[in-house]
C-alpha positions as CSV (number, residue, x, y, z in Angstrom):
1,X,0.0,0.0,0.0
2,X,2.9,2.4,0.7
3,X,4.2,2.8,-2.8
4,X,0.6,3.2,-4.2
5,X,-0.4,5.8,-1.7
6,X,2.9,7.7,-2.2
7,X,2.6,7.6,-6.0
8,X,-0.8,9.2,-5.6
9,X,0.5,11.8,-3.1
10,X,3.3,13.1,-5.3
11,X,1.5,12.4,-8.6
12,X,4.0,10.0,-10.1
13,X,3.2,7.8,-13.1
14,X,3.5,4.5,-11.2
15,X,4.1,3.1,-7.8
16,X,7.2,1.5,-9.3
17,X,8.8,4.9,-9.5
18,X,8.7,5.1,-5.6
19,X,11.5,3.9,-3.4
20,X,12.0,4.0,0.4
21,X,14.8,4.3,2.9
22,X,15.2,5.2,6.5
23,X,15.9,8.9,5.8
24,X,16.2,11.3,3.0
25,X,20.0,11.6,3.5
26,X,20.3,7.9,2.7
27,X,18.2,8.2,-0.4
28,X,20.2,11.1,-1.7
29,X,23.5,9.3,-1.1
30,X,22.1,6.2,-2.8
31,X,21.1,8.2,-5.8
32,X,24.5,9.8,-6.1
33,X,26.1,6.3,-6.0
34,X,23.8,4.9,-8.6
35,X,24.3,7.9,-10.9
36,X,28.1,7.7,-10.8
37,X,28.5,5.3,-13.7
38,X,27.1,7.7,-16.2
39,X,29.1,10.7,-15.0
40,X,31.9,11.8,-17.3
41,X,35.2,12.3,-15.3
42,X,37.8,15.0,-15.2
43,X,35.9,18.2,-15.5
44,X,33.6,17.1,-18.3
45,X,30.4,17.2,-16.1
46,X,29.3,19.8,-13.5
47,X,26.8,19.8,-10.6
48,X,24.9,22.7,-9.2
49,X,23.5,22.8,-5.7
50,X,21.6,25.4,-3.6
51,X,23.2,26.5,-0.3
52,X,20.7,24.5,1.6
53,X,20.2,21.3,3.8
54,X,23.2,19.1,3.5
55,X,21.1,16.1,2.4
56,X,21.0,17.6,-1.1
57,X,24.5,19.0,-1.2
58,X,26.9,16.6,0.5
59,X,26.2,13.6,-1.8
60,X,26.9,15.8,-4.9
61,X,30.0,17.3,-3.5
62,X,31.4,13.9,-2.8
63,X,30.3,12.6,-6.2
64,X,32.1,15.6,-7.8
65,X,35.2,14.7,-5.8
66,X,35.1,11.0,-6.8
67,X,34.8,11.9,-10.5
68,X,37.1,14.9,-10.4
69,X,34.3,17.4,-11.4
70,X,33.0,20.7,-10.1
71,X,30.1,21.4,-7.7
72,X,28.9,25.0,-8.2
73,X,26.7,26.8,-5.7
74,X,23.6,28.8,-6.3
75,X,23.9,31.1,-3.4
76,X,21.1,33.4,-2.1
77,X,21.4,37.1,-2.4
78,X,19.9,40.2,-0.7
79,X,16.3,40.7,-1.7
80,X,14.2,43.9,-1.6
81,X,11.7,43.2,1.1
82,X,10.4,46.1,3.1
83,X,9.0,43.8,5.8
84,X,12.2,42.0,6.7
85,X,14.6,44.8,5.8
86,X,13.0,48.0,6.8
87,X,16.0,50.3,6.3
88,X,18.3,48.2,4.1
89,X,20.4,47.2,7.0
90,X,19.2,43.5,7.5
91,X,22.0,41.2,5.9
92,X,19.7,38.2,6.5
93,X,16.9,39.4,4.2
94,X,18.1,37.0,1.4
95,X,16.5,34.8,-1.2
96,X,17.3,32.8,-4.3
97,X,17.1,34.6,-7.6
98,X,16.9,32.7,-10.8
99,X,19.0,35.3,-12.6
100,X,21.9,34.1,-10.5
101,X,21.4,30.4,-11.4
102,X,21.4,31.0,-15.2
103,X,25.1,31.9,-15.4
104,X,26.1,28.7,-13.7
105,X,24.3,26.6,-16.3
106,X,26.4,25.3,-19.2
107,X,26.9,22.5,-21.7
108,X,28.6,20.6,-18.9
109,X,25.7,20.8,-16.4
110,X,24.8,17.2,-15.6
111,X,22.6,17.6,-12.5
112,X,21.0,20.4,-10.5
113,X,20.0,19.9,-6.9
114,X,17.1,22.1,-5.7
115,X,15.2,22.6,-2.6
116,X,11.5,23.1,-3.0
117,X,11.5,25.1,0.3
118,X,14.3,26.4,2.4
119,X,14.2,25.0,5.9
120,X,15.9,28.2,7.2
121,X,14.7,30.9,4.9
122,X,11.2,29.4,4.7
123,X,11.0,30.4,1.0
124,X,9.0,28.3,-1.5
125,X,10.7,27.8,-4.9
126,X,8.8,27.6,-8.2
127,X,10.3,24.3,-9.1
128,X,8.3,24.0,-12.4
129,X,9.6,27.2,-13.9
130,X,13.1,26.7,-12.5
131,X,13.3,23.3,-14.1
132,X,12.0,24.6,-17.4
133,X,14.7,27.3,-17.4
134,X,17.4,24.7,-16.5
135,X,16.4,22.3,-19.3
136,X,16.0,25.1,-22.0
137,X,19.3,26.8,-21.1
138,X,21.4,23.6,-21.0
139,X,19.8,22.5,-24.2
140,X,20.7,25.8,-25.9
141,X,24.2,26.0,-24.5
142,X,25.0,22.5,-25.5
143,X,23.6,22.6,-29.0
144,X,20.9,20.1,-28.0
145,X,23.4,17.6,-26.9
146,X,23.3,18.3,-23.1
147,X,22.0,15.9,-20.6
148,X,20.7,17.5,-17.4
149,X,18.7,16.0,-14.6
150,X,17.0,17.7,-11.7
151,X,16.7,16.3,-8.1
152,X,14.5,18.2,-5.6
153,X,14.6,18.0,-1.8
154,X,11.0,18.3,-0.7
155,X,11.4,17.7,3.1
156,X,10.6,21.1,4.2
157,X,8.0,21.6,1.5
158,X,5.9,18.4,1.9
159,X,4.0,19.4,5.1
160,X,2.8,22.7,3.5
161,X,2.3,22.2,-0.3
162,X,1.6,19.3,-2.6
163,X,4.4,17.7,-4.4
164,X,3.6,17.2,-8.1
165,X,6.4,15.5,-9.9
166,X,4.6,15.3,-13.3
167,X,3.8,19.0,-13.3
168,X,7.3,19.9,-12.2
169,X,9.0,17.7,-14.8
170,X,11.8,16.6,-12.4
171,X,13.7,13.4,-12.4
172,X,14.0,12.8,-8.8
173,X,12.3,14.1,-5.7
174,X,12.4,13.0,-2.1
175,X,10.8,13.8,1.3
176,X,10.5,12.4,4.8
177,X,7.2,10.9,5.9
178,X,7.9,11.9,9.6
179,X,7.6,15.4,8.4
180,X,4.1,14.8,7.1
181,X,2.6,13.1,10.2
182,X,3.9,9.6,9.3
183,X,6.5,7.1,10.8
184,X,10.3,7.6,10.5
185,X,10.8,6.6,6.8
186,X,11.6,8.6,3.7
187,X,10.4,8.2,0.1
188,X,11.9,9.2,-3.3
189,X,10.4,9.5,-6.7
190,X,12.6,8.2,-9.5
191,X,11.4,8.9,-13.0
192,X,11.3,5.6,-14.9
193,X,13.1,6.9,-17.9
194,X,15.8,8.4,-15.8
195,X,16.3,5.1,-13.8
196,X,16.7,3.2,-17.1
197,X,19.1,5.7,-18.7
198,X,21.1,7.1,-15.8
199,X,21.2,4.8,-12.8
200,X,23.3,1.7,-12.2
201,X,22.7,-0.7,-9.4
202,X,24.0,-0.3,-5.9
203,X,22.5,-3.6,-4.8
204,X,23.2,-7.3,-5.4
205,X,24.2,-8.2,-8.9
206,X,21.2,-10.4,-9.5
207,X,18.6,-7.6,-8.7
208,X,17.7,-5.9,-11.9
209,X,14.4,-4.3,-11.4
210,X,14.8,-0.4,-11.2
211,X,13.2,-0.1,-7.7
212,X,15.3,-2.5,-5.8
213,X,18.5,-1.5,-7.5
214,X,18.4,1.6,-5.3
215,X,16.4,0.2,-2.4
216,X,19.0,-1.6,-0.4
217,X,17.6,-4.5,1.7
218,X,14.0,-3.3,1.3
219,X,12.1,-1.1,3.7
220,X,10.2,-2.5,6.8
221,X,6.8,-3.8,5.9
222,X,5.3,-2.2,9.0
223,X,6.6,1.2,7.9
224,X,5.5,1.1,4.3
225,X,2.0,0.0,5.4
226,X,1.9,2.7,8.1
227,X,2.6,5.6,5.6
228,X,-0.4,4.6,3.6
229,X,-2.5,6.2,6.3
230,X,-1.0,9.6,5.5
231,X,-2.8,10.0,2.2
232,X,-6.3,9.7,3.7
233,X,-5.4,12.0,6.6
234,X,-4.2,14.7,4.2
235,X,-7.3,14.2,2.1
236,X,-9.5,14.7,5.1
237,X,-8.2,18.2,5.9
238,X,-10.1,19.8,3.0
239,X,-12.7,17.3,2.4
240,X,-15.4,16.6,4.9
241,X,-16.5,13.3,3.2
242,X,-13.1,11.7,3.7
243,X,-12.5,10.6,7.3
244,X,-9.2,10.2,8.9
245,X,-10.5,6.9,10.1
246,X,-11.4,5.5,6.7
247,X,-9.5,2.6,5.4
248,X,-6.9,3.6,2.9
249,X,-7.9,0.7,0.6
250,X,-11.5,2.2,0.4
251,X,-10.2,5.7,-0.2
252,X,-7.9,4.7,-3.0
253,X,-10.3,2.2,-4.6
254,X,-13.3,4.3,-4.5
255,X,-11.9,7.4,-6.2
256,X,-10.0,7.7,-9.5
257,X,-6.6,9.2,-9.8
258,X,-8.0,12.6,-10.9
259,X,-10.5,12.7,-8.0
260,X,-7.8,12.0,-5.5
261,X,-5.6,14.7,-7.0
262,X,-8.5,17.2,-6.8
263,X,-9.1,16.3,-3.2
264,X,-5.5,16.7,-2.3
265,X,-5.4,20.1,-4.0
266,X,-8.4,21.2,-2.0
267,X,-6.7,20.0,1.3
268,X,-3.4,21.8,0.5
269,X,-5.3,24.9,-0.3
270,X,-6.9,24.7,3.1
271,X,-3.5,24.1,4.7
272,X,-2.1,27.2,2.8
273,X,-4.9,29.4,4.0
274,X,-4.5,28.3,7.6
275,X,-0.8,28.6,7.6
276,X,-0.9,32.1,6.0
277,X,-3.0,33.3,8.9
278,X,-0.5,31.9,11.4
279,X,2.4,33.4,9.5
280,X,0.8,36.8,9.2
281,X,0.4,37.0,13.0
282,X,3.9,35.9,13.9
283,X,5.6,37.9,11.1
284,X,3.6,40.8,11.9
285,X,5.0,40.7,15.5
286,X,8.6,40.1,14.5
287,X,8.7,42.9,12.0
288,X,6.9,45.7,14.1
289,X,9.0,48.8,14.4
290,X,9.5,48.1,18.2
291,X,11.0,44.7,17.5
292,X,13.1,46.1,14.7
293,X,14.6,48.7,17.1
294,X,15.2,45.9,19.7
295,X,17.3,44.1,17.1
296,X,15.0,41.2,15.8
297,X,15.8,40.4,12.2
298,X,13.8,37.9,10.2
299,X,16.0,35.5,8.2
300,X,14.6,35.4,4.6
301,X,11.6,37.3,3.2
302,X,8.2,37.9,4.6
303,X,5.9,37.6,1.6
304,X,3.1,35.4,2.8
305,X,2.5,34.0,-0.6
306,X,6.1,32.8,-1.0
307,X,7.0,31.4,2.4
308,X,6.2,28.5,4.6
309,X,5.3,28.9,8.3
310,X,8.9,28.0,9.1
311,X,10.2,31.3,10.4
312,X,13.7,32.0,11.4
313,X,15.2,35.0,13.1
314,X,18.1,36.3,15.1
315,X,18.5,39.1,17.6
316,X,21.3,41.6,16.9
317,X,22.4,44.6,18.9
318,X,19.3,46.9,18.9
319,X,19.0,50.4,17.7
320,X,17.6,51.0,21.3
321,X,21.1,50.0,22.6
322,X,20.0,46.7,24.0
323,X,22.6,43.9,23.4
324,X,22.4,41.1,20.9
325,X,21.2,37.7,22.2
326,X,22.4,34.2,21.4
327,X,19.8,32.1,19.6
328,X,20.4,29.3,22.2
329,X,19.6,31.6,25.1
330,X,16.4,32.7,23.5
331,X,15.3,29.1,23.0
332,X,16.4,28.2,26.6
333,X,14.3,31.1,27.9
334,X,11.2,30.0,26.0
335,X,11.8,26.3,27.0
336,X,11.9,27.4,30.7
337,X,8.4,28.8,30.4
338,X,7.0,25.4,29.4
339,X,4.4,24.5,26.8
340,X,6.2,25.8,23.8
341,X,8.8,24.1,21.5
342,X,11.0,26.3,19.4
343,X,14.6,25.4,18.4
344,X,18.0,27.0,17.5
345,X,20.9,25.9,15.3
346,X,21.8,25.4,11.8
347,X,19.2,22.6,11.2
348,X,21.6,20.7,8.9
349,X,21.9,23.8,6.6
350,X,25.3,24.7,8.0
351,X,26.6,26.1,4.7
352,X,23.7,28.6,4.6
353,X,24.4,29.7,8.2
354,X,28.1,30.1,7.4
355,X,27.1,32.1,4.2
356,X,25.0,34.4,6.4
357,X,28.0,35.0,8.7
358,X,26.2,33.4,11.6
359,X,28.0,31.1,14.1
360,X,27.3,27.5,13.2
361,X,26.8,26.4,16.8
362,X,24.2,29.1,17.5
363,X,22.6,29.6,14.1
364,X,19.1,31.0,14.2
365,X,16.0,30.7,16.3
366,X,13.3,28.8,14.3
367,X,9.6,28.6,14.9
368,X,8.1,25.7,12.9
369,X,4.3,25.9,12.5
370,X,1.9,23.6,10.6
371,X,-1.8,23.6,9.7
372,X,-3.1,22.3,13.0
373,X,-1.5,25.1,15.0
374,X,-3.8,27.9,16.2
375,X,-3.6,31.7,16.5
376,X,-3.9,31.2,20.3
377,X,-0.7,29.2,20.1
378,X,1.1,31.8,18.0
379,X,0.1,34.4,20.6
380,X,1.5,32.2,23.3
381,X,4.9,32.0,21.3
382,X,4.8,35.9,21.0
383,X,4.1,36.3,24.7
384,X,7.0,34.0,25.6
385,X,9.4,35.8,23.2
386,X,8.4,39.1,24.7
387,X,9.4,37.9,28.1
388,X,12.7,36.5,27.0
389,X,13.8,39.3,24.7
390,X,12.7,41.9,27.1
391,X,9.9,43.6,25.2
392,X,7.0,45.5,26.8
393,X,3.6,46.0,25.4
């Protein structure tokens, strides 16, 4: 049931295009190993990665090293955002601009590793349009002879928006089920054509089917069955006639693929609406003039249409003369009040934290919200932050 439910969730062509492992990090590493036999060595191929979660960076850096090729970085840049950069002095108001990706593309570009959503900046990426630009640019610059593939990290994206691998036209995409209310297992979409033309086996020599060539040892049966419950839960959010307690077999068998896709779209629209309300309240607080003068700086942009409810910030020396605060001290102060869980650190995007000039060990304060959170809970977070940071009403 797990492959079938996952195929419906991400809109792949077939359950045979879905593989599993214990974590997204393992899936990405497996993919890099399987891809290696089609990589030209000694500078003939190039890889591009975003300055994001190490899961979709490290494997490509190691592959570049093994094949003596280059890994190029698409780094974020300062953005014009009046909300997060009120007077032009916030160095953390950054985002990814496609115009900075295009010069990196060439006839040598073999693979581009994207993140559908930054787990630090909270920004959504338009994967469909970016993939189209990548394919068209490489095609043009290679005289039609280039071969570029796209792999997308959807871990920070999957709880907030629907993954649609067909619409995106990507070759590989992965996410972690424990981020979307399931057990600790990860899934990857591997386009059938890409599996046939690009991937070798990293499994036993006698295993020839595309799925198990990448799926070492096979996933636990109890986990792959358990994840099949995620699909009807997500469908239930925006559809009153689909109960969370419904048997997944009934849900899948009683609706055609188009109907399931429509139901999921409706649910993710409901999720987006709820999360936008939560983000507006919290971002509104963090970017008020009083908080700006105190030294609170949102990391990333604040456009509600372009960001997830994953909100990071730091506290620098304030214009009111109050000192900067360490992220770990802010979190410790909130933890001490009880009932609220926020965290600090680099969240496995250490390269981005370093790029921003922040200490790796301290990183940012991150508040992670999802659709089932409430405005009352956001207000509780605001109250706790006011107490810790020293803000008065």
